[in-house]
BABA-742318 format. One line per 10 residues: number of its first residue (from 1); for each residue x, z, y of C-alpha. Coordinates in pm, whole numbers. Layout:
! residues N
NUM = X/Z/Y ~ ...
! end
This chain:
! residues 255
1 = -2742/5802/3013 ~ -2945/5903/2709 ~ -2771/6242/2705 ~ -2879/6331/3061 ~ -3226/6181/3015 ~ -3288/6388/2701 ~ -3187/6707/2882 ~ -3431/6634/3165 ~ -3719/6560/2928 ~ -3645/6878/2736
11 = -3680/7081/3056 ~ -4012/6923/3154 ~ -4148/6971/2801 ~ -4089/7346/2795 ~ -4427/7517/2733 ~ -4381/7779/3006 ~ -4292/7506/3256 ~ -4618/7331/3165 ~ -4817/7652/3216 ~ -4657/7705/3557
21 = -4729/7347/3658 ~ -5095/7388/3565 ~ -5123/7701/3780 ~ -4936/7543/4071 ~ -5161/7237/4067 ~ -5471/7458/4042 ~ -5355/7640/4354 ~ -5329/7331/4570 ~ -5594/7096/4429 ~ -5906/7064/4646
31 = -6168/7025/4376 ~ -6314/7368/4293 ~ -6418/7248/3948 ~ -6071/7123/3856 ~ -5908/7422/4019 ~ -6093/7649/3777 ~ -6035/7422/3479 ~ -5660/7403/3535 ~ -5629/7778/3586 ~ -5826/7854/3269
41 = -5630/7594/3073 ~ -5303/7749/3187 ~ -5417/8098/3086 ~ -5550/7977/2749 ~ -5227/7793/2680 ~ -5024/8102/2767 ~ -5229/8317/2528 ~ -5190/8057/2253 ~ -4815/8028/2302 ~ -4765/8405/2299
51 = -4962/8465/1978 ~ -4716/8564/1707 ~ -4933/8465/1412 ~ -5004/8111/1534 ~ -4645/8060/1640 ~ -4514/8177/1306 ~ -4749/7951/1111 ~ -4627/7649/1305 ~ -4262/7750/1259 ~ -4313/7799/884
61 = -4470/7454/859 ~ -4178/7291/1041 ~ -3880/7468/889 ~ -3749/7382/540 ~ -3739/7675/301 ~ -3431/7892/260 ~ -3217/7851/-51 ~ -3089/8169/-219 ~ -2714/8160/-280 ~ -2760/8229/-651
71 = -2975/7917/-687 ~ -2698/7686/-563 ~ -2540/7566/-886 ~ -2327/7289/-738 ~ -1986/7327/-574 ~ -1907/7124/-263 ~ -1573/7008/-129 ~ -1690/7043/229 ~ -1949/7227/435 ~ -2043/7047/759
81 = -2126/7315/1014 ~ -2309/7192/1325 ~ -2242/7379/1648 ~ -2480/7498/1920 ~ -2444/7873/1875 ~ -2197/7997/2138 ~ -2213/8062/2512 ~ -1970/7857/2714 ~ -1753/7963/3008 ~ -1801/8337/2960
91 = -1544/8582/3091 ~ -1312/8724/2977 ~ -1234/8415/2771 ~ -1029/8593/2506 ~ -1319/8612/2261 ~ -1614/8410/2123 ~ -1960/8480/2263 ~ -2235/8406/2012 ~ -2601/8355/2097 ~ -2898/8291/1870
101 = -2788/8075/1580 ~ -2488/8282/1473 ~ -2635/8266/1120 ~ -2493/7917/1102 ~ -2144/8065/1117 ~ -2197/8379/909 ~ -2386/8198/634 ~ -2120/7927/626 ~ -1867/8204/582 ~ -2070/8338/288
111 = -2081/7992/130 ~ -1705/7972/164 ~ -1637/8323/30 ~ -1868/8260/-266 ~ -1677/7943/-352 ~ -1977/7717/-296 ~ -1784/7516/-36 ~ -1406/7462/-45 ~ -1352/7367/320 ~ -1546/7375/648
121 = -1583/7093/897 ~ -1706/7221/1234 ~ -1872/6945/1434 ~ -1958/6966/1805 ~ -1791/6979/2143 ~ -2054/7073/2399 ~ -2424/7004/2419 ~ -2456/7116/2782 ~ -2446/6901/3094 ~ -2180/7119/3258
131 = -1823/7113/3128 ~ -1696/7390/2902 ~ -1348/7535/2934 ~ -1319/7535/2554 ~ -1489/7312/2300 ~ -1739/7496/2083 ~ -1589/7376/1755 ~ -1256/7528/1860 ~ -1422/7860/1942 ~ -1599/7876/1606
141 = -1277/7781/1426 ~ -1105/8078/1590 ~ -1390/8309/1485 ~ -1384/8186/1124 ~ -1008/8234/1110 ~ -1052/8594/1223 ~ -1312/8636/948 ~ -1062/8534/684 ~ -1100/8158/646 ~ -767/7984/598
151 = -669/7748/881 ~ -591/7489/614 ~ -956/7498/507 ~ -1095/7424/855 ~ -1146/7073/994 ~ -1251/7027/1357 ~ -1451/6757/1532 ~ -1484/6871/1894 ~ -1579/6561/2094 ~ -1947/6495/2018
161 = -2235/6613/2238 ~ -2539/6574/2015 ~ -2647/6537/1653 ~ -2644/6157/1655 ~ -2287/6144/1780 ~ -2191/6408/1524 ~ -2325/6199/1237 ~ -2142/5885/1352 ~ -1807/6056/1408 ~ -1820/6279/1099
171 = -1889/5982/874 ~ -1592/5799/1023 ~ -1374/6104/964 ~ -1476/6158/603 ~ -1557/5822/447 ~ -1203/5755/320 ~ -1159/6091/146 ~ -1508/6219/69 ~ -1846/6108/-56 ~ -2181/6229/88
181 = -2239/6412/-241 ~ -1925/6617/-173 ~ -2075/6760/146 ~ -2325/7029/237 ~ -2489/7002/581 ~ -2541/7342/746 ~ -2759/7404/1051 ~ -3060/7598/1179 ~ -3387/7550/993 ~ -3570/7415/1299
191 = -3289/7162/1354 ~ -3244/7046/995 ~ -3503/6766/990 ~ -3340/6586/1283 ~ -2988/6656/1159 ~ -3052/6517/813 ~ -3232/6217/960 ~ -2930/6139/1178 ~ -2684/6169/891 ~ -2910/5963/665
201 = -2940/5692/932 ~ -2563/5641/942 ~ -2545/5635/562 ~ -2414/5987/501 ~ -2706/6164/336 ~ -2585/6491/186 ~ -2736/6811/52 ~ -2852/7069/304 ~ -2839/7443/363 ~ -3077/7588/622
211 = -3028/7912/811 ~ -3122/8079/1144 ~ -3498/8076/1084 ~ -3748/8107/1368 ~ -4024/8205/1126 ~ -4072/8534/947 ~ -4276/8655/653 ~ -4649/8601/705 ~ -4820/8920/818 ~ -5178/9006/914
221 = -5116/9325/1111 ~ -5287/9381/1449 ~ -4963/9346/1646 ~ -4902/9003/1493 ~ -5260/8882/1523 ~ -5354/9017/1866 ~ -5062/9140/2078 ~ -4895/8871/2296 ~ -4518/8842/2245 ~ -4264/8689/2481
231 = -4051/8588/2182 ~ -4329/8357/2064 ~ -4298/8155/2384 ~ -3924/8125/2322 ~ -3991/7995/1971 ~ -4241/7741/2102 ~ -3982/7625/2356 ~ -3729/7568/2078 ~ -3980/7383/1860 ~ -4111/7161/2139
241 = -3760/7069/2246 ~ -3681/6977/1887 ~ -3995/6764/1859 ~ -3915/6588/2185 ~ -3567/6528/2050 ~ -3710/6375/1734 ~ -3925/6137/1935 ~ -3638/6043/2167 ~ -3406/5983/1872 ~ -3670/5770/1699
251 = -3720/5556/2009 ~ -3342/5519/2047 ~ -3299/5418/1683 ~ -3089/5723/1597 ~ -3318/5822/1309
! end
């Protein structure tokens, strides 16, 4: 029930959906005063959401900093790679279709090739409401194998649907053979706060490696400061959904 409820709330919380709702209500409301207020609010919100500089500042505040590979002095027995980076049910189905977030996979591969992690545990089945023909963890395992990772160095957890479930199941899988200090949690920067909170809640707090950043280097050029960008709205959508997820997880006792 929580899974479907969280997906519905995420949809309603999307910034562009809110803007559209404001304009729709302004179209049908009778009060001339409120009609104007709602329309102006919707336009102002759209301009705010599409401003690259403001969006980037918020993203930089939310996302943990990146860690250079050469500053990682410790070796880990296992890297825990969280899924959420492939497109399901694409045809032909003889390949893996990556979307935004592929850095999670490629940077995990770098960690493995550099000897920072010995093995990779891929955690996640499907985070979508509709069924997938193939579990995402299985798809990523196939991709990593093609990239040169030994099948013996890949562990798969392909049944969980969200980060809370991942933390519970992964701990159960690892607690007899590993310690939290043996593991490195790998996920997108915007998702790391919730991921670490979930793993900490179940008693499996490990070190982290962030990737797939929404933010970029701070710039003060006219295009960043003044020109509206559609990508900024996409970033806001991702951030708001993550914040809603944090609140929902807190209420549910997951973090």
